[in-house]
C-alpha distance (Angstrom), angle and dihedral (degrees) to the residues before:
residue distance angle dihedral
M1 . . .
L2 3.82 . .
L3 3.77 89.8 .
V4 3.76 90.8 53.4
K5 3.78 91.6 51.3
L6 3.75 91.7 47.2
L7 3.87 90.2 51.7
I8 3.84 87.7 52.4
V9 3.77 92.2 47.6
A10 3.78 92.8 47.8
C11 3.84 91.8 48.1
L12 3.83 93.3 49.7
A13 3.85 92.3 45.5
M14 3.94 91.2 50.0
I15 3.76 91.7 48.4
F16 3.76 88.7 51.3
W17 3.78 95.4 46.6
E18 3.77 97.0 44.9
D19 3.78 94.3 45.3
L20 3.78 94.1 50.1
R21 3.83 92.0 42.4
S22 3.76 101.4 47.1
R23 3.85 108.8 -2.7
M24 3.83 88.5 -116.7
V25 3.69 129.0 95.5
H26 3.88 125.2 -161.6
W27 3.74 109.3 -112.9
F28 3.74 94.5 -132.9
W29 3.82 92.8 75.3
F30 3.85 90.8 69.7
P31 3.75 100.8 58.0
L32 3.77 88.4 45.8
L33 3.77 90.9 50.3
V34 3.84 91.0 47.6
T35 3.83 91.1 48.8
G36 3.89 88.1 52.1
F37 3.71 92.5 50.6
V38 3.84 95.3 47.3
V39 3.85 90.7 46.7
L40 3.79 91.1 47.5
R41 3.80 92.5 51.9
F42 3.86 89.6 49.5
F43 3.86 89.0 52.4
Q44 3.72 89.5 49.8
G45 3.77 88.5 58.3
E46 3.79 100.4 -109.1
S47 3.87 112.7 152.8
L48 3.83 122.5 -121.9
R49 3.73 90.7 -118.1
A50 3.83 93.3 53.8
M51 3.72 91.1 42.8
T52 3.78 92.9 50.7
S53 3.76 90.8 47.2
S54 3.76 95.2 51.6
I55 3.80 94.4 43.4
S56 3.87 92.5 51.3
V57 3.77 92.2 50.1
S58 3.80 92.3 48.4
M59 3.84 92.1 45.5
G60 3.86 88.7 51.7
F61 3.83 88.5 53.1
I62 3.78 90.2 50.8
A63 3.78 93.1 47.5
V64 3.87 91.8 51.3
Q65 3.80 90.1 45.3
L66 3.81 93.5 54.2
L67 3.87 92.0 40.6
L68 3.78 89.6 52.6
V69 3.74 94.5 48.1
S70 3.78 89.5 48.7
L71 3.87 91.6 48.3
Y72 3.81 90.5 48.5
F73 3.81 95.9 52.8
S74 3.83 90.1 40.5
F75 3.72 91.3 53.5
K76 3.78 92.0 45.7
S77 3.95 90.7 51.2
K78 3.80 95.0 38.7
R79 3.86 89.0 -129.2
W80 3.78 134.0 73.7
I81 3.84 111.8 -77.5
N82 3.83 121.3 -162.2
I83 3.70 101.7 -148.3
T84 3.81 92.5 -155.3
D85 3.90 88.2 62.2
G86 3.73 100.2 84.6
M87 3.83 103.5 -35.3
L88 3.68 106.5 65.3
G89 3.85 122.8 19.8
W90 3.82 125.6 -135.4
G91 3.76 88.2 -116.2
D92 3.83 87.8 59.4
V93 3.70 92.1 49.9
L94 3.94 93.9 45.5
L95 3.70 91.9 49.7
L96 3.85 90.7 50.8
V97 3.88 88.9 50.2
S98 3.82 89.8 47.2
L99 3.88 91.9 53.8
A100 3.90 87.2 60.4
F101 3.88 87.0 67.6
Y102 3.76 91.8 55.1
F103 3.86 109.1 34.6
A104 3.81 129.4 51.3
L105 3.78 111.0 -128.0
P106 3.90 100.3 -91.0
A107 3.82 90.5 49.9
L108 3.78 92.8 44.3
V109 3.79 91.5 53.2
A110 3.80 89.2 46.1
F111 3.76 92.5 48.7
Y112 3.76 93.4 43.1
I113 3.74 97.8 49.9
S114 3.86 96.0 40.2
S115 3.79 92.4 46.4
L116 3.74 93.0 49.0
L117 3.90 91.1 50.7
I118 3.75 94.3 46.0
I119 3.87 90.7 48.0
L120 3.81 93.3 46.7
V121 3.85 93.8 50.7
G122 3.74 91.5 42.3
W123 3.70 94.2 48.2
L124 3.80 90.3 49.0
I125 3.79 92.5 50.5
Y126 3.86 89.5 47.4
Q127 3.73 92.5 53.2
R128 3.80 92.2 44.7
I129 3.78 94.6 49.4
W130 3.79 98.8 40.8
Q131 3.68 97.7 27.4
H132 3.75 89.8 -131.0
P133 3.85 112.0 175.3
A134 3.74 98.3 -155.4
K135 3.90 111.5 130.4
L136 3.84 95.9 -168.7
I137 3.69 119.4 82.8
P138 3.80 115.2 -149.6
L139 3.88 89.2 -128.5
A140 3.83 98.7 165.6
G141 3.80 92.1 49.7
L142 3.78 96.0 44.6
Q143 3.88 92.0 46.1
A144 3.86 90.0 45.1
I145 3.84 87.6 54.8
A146 3.74 92.6 47.7
L147 3.79 89.4 50.9
L148 3.82 91.3 47.0
L149 3.82 89.8 54.1
L150 3.80 90.3 47.3
V151 3.79 96.6 49.4
T152 3.76 91.6 44.5
I153 3.79 88.5 55.7
Q154 3.71 92.8 45.6
W155 3.81 95.0 49.4
T156 3.74 94.0 45.2
R157 3.78 95.3 43.0
P158 3.87 104.8 40.3
D159 3.80 89.5 173.3
W160 3.83 89.4 63.1
A161 3.92 100.5 83.5
M162 3.83 96.5 168.3
F163 3.79 92.6 144.8
D164 3.77 101.4 31.2
W165 3.73 93.2 114.0
N166 3.69 95.9 149.0
N167 3.82 90.0 71.3
F168 3.85 89.4 41.5
L169 3.70 92.6 55.5
G170 3.75 95.2 41.9
G171 3.86 93.8 -113.4
L172 3.84 93.9 -60.1
L173 3.77 93.7 137.4
Protein backbone atom coordinates (compact mmCIF):
# COMPACT_ATOMS: atom_id res chain seq x y z
CA MET A 1 0.00 0.00 0.00
CA LEU A 2 2.93 2.33 0.65
CA LEU A 3 4.05 2.00 -2.99
CA VAL A 4 0.57 2.94 -4.21
CA LYS A 5 0.54 6.02 -1.98
CA LEU A 6 4.01 6.99 -3.18
CA LEU A 7 2.80 6.64 -6.80
CA ILE A 8 -0.14 8.95 -6.06
CA VAL A 9 2.10 11.49 -4.32
CA ALA A 10 4.61 11.40 -7.19
CA CYS A 11 1.91 11.89 -9.82
CA LEU A 12 0.34 14.81 -7.95
CA ALA A 13 3.73 16.41 -7.37
CA MET A 14 4.66 16.09 -11.05
CA ILE A 15 1.32 17.50 -12.21
CA PHE A 16 1.90 20.46 -9.90
CA TRP A 17 5.49 20.96 -11.03
CA GLU A 18 4.80 20.66 -14.76
CA ASP A 19 1.72 22.90 -14.70
CA LEU A 20 3.50 25.63 -12.75
CA ARG A 21 6.65 25.38 -14.83
CA SER A 22 5.20 25.25 -18.33
CA ARG A 23 1.37 25.34 -18.05
CA MET A 24 1.38 21.93 -19.72
CA VAL A 25 1.16 18.52 -18.09
CA HIS A 26 2.17 15.24 -19.69
CA TRP A 27 -0.94 13.10 -20.19
CA PHE A 28 0.58 9.88 -18.77
CA TRP A 29 0.44 11.21 -15.20
CA PHE A 30 -3.34 10.94 -15.21
CA PRO A 31 -3.71 7.21 -16.03
CA LEU A 32 -1.01 6.51 -13.41
CA LEU A 33 -2.91 8.62 -10.90
CA VAL A 34 -6.22 6.88 -11.69
CA THR A 35 -4.53 3.47 -11.37
CA GLY A 36 -3.16 4.48 -7.97
CA PHE A 37 -6.59 5.66 -6.81
CA VAL A 38 -8.32 2.46 -7.95
CA VAL A 39 -5.71 0.17 -6.39
CA LEU A 40 -5.86 2.19 -3.16
CA ARG A 41 -9.65 1.78 -3.01
CA PHE A 42 -9.27 -1.98 -3.51
CA PHE A 43 -6.68 -2.13 -0.70
CA GLN A 44 -9.11 -0.24 1.52
CA GLY A 45 -11.66 -3.01 0.96
CA GLU A 46 -14.11 -1.29 -1.37
CA SER A 47 -16.01 -3.66 -3.63
CA LEU A 48 -15.89 -3.34 -7.40
CA ARG A 49 -19.63 -2.71 -7.48
CA ALA A 50 -19.47 0.12 -4.92
CA MET A 51 -16.45 1.63 -6.62
CA THR A 52 -18.06 1.49 -10.07
CA SER A 53 -21.22 3.08 -8.75
CA SER A 54 -19.35 5.88 -6.98
CA ILE A 55 -17.12 6.59 -9.98
CA SER A 56 -20.10 6.63 -12.36
CA VAL A 57 -22.01 9.13 -10.24
CA SER A 58 -18.93 11.34 -9.88
CA MET A 59 -18.20 11.17 -13.62
CA GLY A 60 -21.80 12.17 -14.31
CA PHE A 61 -21.34 15.22 -12.11
CA ILE A 62 -18.16 16.16 -13.95
CA ALA A 63 -19.83 15.74 -17.36
CA VAL A 64 -22.76 17.93 -16.30
CA GLN A 65 -20.37 20.50 -14.84
CA LEU A 66 -18.31 20.74 -18.05
CA LEU A 67 -21.47 20.87 -20.18
CA LEU A 68 -22.97 23.67 -18.09
CA VAL A 69 -19.77 25.71 -18.26
CA SER A 70 -19.68 25.22 -22.05
CA LEU A 71 -23.34 26.20 -22.37
CA TYR A 72 -22.83 29.28 -20.20
CA PHE A 73 -19.92 30.58 -22.27
CA SER A 74 -21.68 29.62 -25.52
CA PHE A 75 -24.82 31.48 -24.49
CA LYS A 76 -22.75 34.47 -23.43
CA SER A 77 -20.87 34.52 -26.76
CA LYS A 78 -23.93 33.60 -28.86
CA ARG A 79 -21.90 30.83 -30.53
CA TRP A 80 -20.67 27.39 -29.47
CA ILE A 81 -17.60 27.65 -27.25
CA ASN A 82 -15.27 24.74 -26.67
CA ILE A 83 -14.02 25.39 -23.15
CA THR A 84 -10.89 23.32 -23.74
CA ASP A 85 -9.88 25.80 -26.43
CA GLY A 86 -8.24 28.51 -24.35
CA MET A 87 -10.41 28.56 -21.22
CA LEU A 88 -9.78 25.23 -19.57
CA GLY A 89 -6.78 23.09 -20.38
CA TRP A 90 -6.90 19.36 -20.97
CA GLY A 91 -4.79 18.88 -17.86
CA ASP A 92 -7.51 20.59 -15.84
CA VAL A 93 -10.16 18.30 -17.33
CA LEU A 94 -8.06 15.16 -16.86
CA LEU A 95 -7.33 16.00 -13.24
CA LEU A 96 -11.03 16.57 -12.60
CA VAL A 97 -11.82 13.19 -14.16
CA SER A 98 -9.06 11.60 -12.06
CA LEU A 99 -10.64 12.98 -8.90
CA ALA A 100 -13.75 10.91 -9.62
CA PHE A 101 -11.65 7.80 -9.03
CA TYR A 102 -10.67 8.98 -5.54
CA PHE A 103 -13.68 10.82 -4.10
CA ALA A 104 -17.30 9.84 -3.62
CA LEU A 105 -19.64 12.52 -5.04
CA PRO A 106 -20.20 14.61 -1.87
CA ALA A 107 -16.47 14.72 -1.19
CA LEU A 108 -15.74 15.49 -4.86
CA VAL A 109 -18.14 18.43 -4.79
CA ALA A 110 -16.68 19.66 -1.49
CA PHE A 111 -13.09 19.37 -2.73
CA TYR A 112 -13.90 20.86 -6.14
CA ILE A 113 -15.70 23.92 -4.78
CA SER A 114 -13.32 24.57 -1.89
CA SER A 115 -10.20 24.14 -4.03
CA LEU A 116 -11.59 26.45 -6.72
CA LEU A 117 -12.40 29.14 -4.15
CA ILE A 118 -9.03 28.85 -2.40
CA ILE A 119 -7.15 28.89 -5.71
CA LEU A 120 -9.10 31.89 -7.01
CA VAL A 121 -8.52 33.93 -3.85
CA GLY A 122 -4.86 32.87 -3.68
CA TRP A 123 -4.31 33.71 -7.35
CA LEU A 124 -5.89 37.15 -6.96
CA ILE A 125 -3.71 37.86 -3.92
CA TYR A 126 -0.63 36.60 -5.78
CA GLN A 127 -1.35 38.89 -8.73
CA ARG A 128 -2.08 41.84 -6.47
CA ILE A 129 1.09 41.49 -4.39
CA TRP A 130 3.53 40.63 -7.16
CA GLN A 131 1.63 42.43 -9.92
CA HIS A 132 1.99 39.37 -12.07
CA PRO A 133 0.15 39.91 -15.38
CA ALA A 134 -0.52 36.23 -16.18
CA LYS A 135 -4.14 35.59 -17.08
CA LEU A 136 -3.98 31.80 -17.00
CA ILE A 137 -4.27 30.03 -13.68
CA PRO A 138 -2.35 26.72 -13.39
CA LEU A 139 -5.54 25.09 -12.12
CA ALA A 140 -4.55 21.43 -12.48
CA GLY A 141 -1.26 22.04 -10.71
CA LEU A 142 -2.78 23.99 -7.86
CA GLN A 143 -5.60 21.47 -7.40
CA ALA A 144 -3.02 18.68 -7.49
CA ILE A 145 -1.02 20.31 -4.69
CA ALA A 146 -4.22 20.86 -2.69
CA LEU A 147 -5.07 17.17 -3.10
CA LEU A 148 -1.49 16.22 -2.21
CA LEU A 149 -1.81 18.14 1.05
CA LEU A 150 -5.21 16.58 1.75
CA VAL A 151 -4.12 12.97 1.15
CA THR A 152 -0.96 13.51 3.16
CA ILE A 153 -3.08 14.64 6.10
CA GLN A 154 -5.51 11.75 5.61
CA TRP A 155 -2.75 9.14 5.42
CA THR A 156 -0.78 10.46 8.37
CA ARG A 157 -3.91 11.08 10.49
CA PRO A 158 -6.24 8.11 9.91
CA ASP A 159 -8.58 9.42 12.62
CA TRP A 160 -9.23 12.48 10.46
CA ALA A 161 -11.95 11.22 8.13
CA MET A 162 -13.12 14.54 6.70
CA PHE A 163 -13.69 13.08 3.26
CA ASP A 164 -14.87 9.60 4.22
CA TRP A 165 -18.35 10.29 2.89
CA ASN A 166 -18.93 6.67 1.87
CA ASN A 167 -19.15 5.68 5.54
CA PHE A 168 -21.10 8.83 6.41
CA LEU A 169 -23.77 8.05 3.80
CA GLY A 170 -23.90 4.36 4.67
CA GLY A 171 -22.44 3.32 1.33
CA LEU A 172 -25.27 4.83 -0.74
CA LEU A 173 -22.88 6.23 -3.33
